[in-house]
C-alpha positions in Angstrom: 0.0 0.1 0.0 1.2 3.2 -0.9 2.3 5.9 1.8 0.1 9.0 1.8 1.0 12.5 2.7 -1.3 15.4 3.6 -0.3 18.8 2.4 -2.0 22.1 3.1 -1.9 25.0 0.8 -3.2 28.5 0.9 -3.6 29.4 -2.9 -3.8 32.7 -4.4 -4.7 32.6 -8.3 -4.1 35.3 -10.9 -0.7 36.4 -9.0 1.6 38.7 -11.2 4.4 36.1 -10.2 4.5 32.4 -9.4 6.0 31.7 -6.0 6.0 28.8 -3.4 6.4 29.4 0.1 6.9 26.5 2.5 5.5 28.2 5.9 5.7 24.8 8.1 6.1 21.3 7.4 3.7 20.2 4.7 2.2 23.5 4.8 2.6 25.9 1.7 1.7 29.3 0.2 1.3 29.1 -3.4 0.7 31.9 -5.8 -0.2 31.1 -9.4 -0.5 33.1 -12.6 -3.5 31.0 -13.6 -7.0 32.3 -13.1 -9.6 30.5 -10.9 -11.3 29.6 -13.8 -12.1 26.5 -15.5 -9.8 24.7 -13.1 -6.7 26.0 -14.3 -5.2 27.4 -10.9 -6.0 23.9 -9.3 -4.3 21.9 -12.1 -1.2 24.2 -11.7 -1.1 23.8 -7.9 -1.2 20.1 -8.2 1.7 20.2 -10.9 3.7 22.3 -8.5 3.0 20.0 -5.5 4.1 17.0 -7.8 7.2 18.7 -8.8 8.0 19.4 -5.1 7.6 15.8 -3.9 8.8 14.2 -7.1 5.8 12.2 -7.8 3.6 12.0 -11.0 0.8 14.3 -11.1 -1.6 11.4 -11.1 -0.6 11.1 -7.4 -1.9 14.1 -6.3 -5.4 14.6 -5.4 -7.3 17.8 -4.0 -9.4 16.4 -1.1 -11.0 19.5 0.5 -11.1 23.0 -0.6 -11.4 22.5 -4.4 -13.4 25.7 -4.8 -11.5 27.6 -1.7 -8.1 29.0 -1.3 -7.3 26.8 1.5 -6.8 23.3 0.3 -5.9 19.8 1.7 -4.1 17.9 -0.9 -3.2 14.1 -0.7 0.1 13.0 -2.2 0.6 9.3 -2.9 4.6 8.5 -2.5 
């Protein structure tokens, strides 16, 4: 059974610059350029988390906060 990791994210879509800050262990503030429309910002946040933990993007799922700025993301490692 794969190990699971929970990551908390405070998202800011439509930012001027992309920025990822780790504020605590497994807690991030992520600023993305993509707008919060048509799932674009969520997809970019998932790809950033996948790059950060070196897993495929299919191993990253938003469990809560899909339409909120505060998200709980599950990463299968």
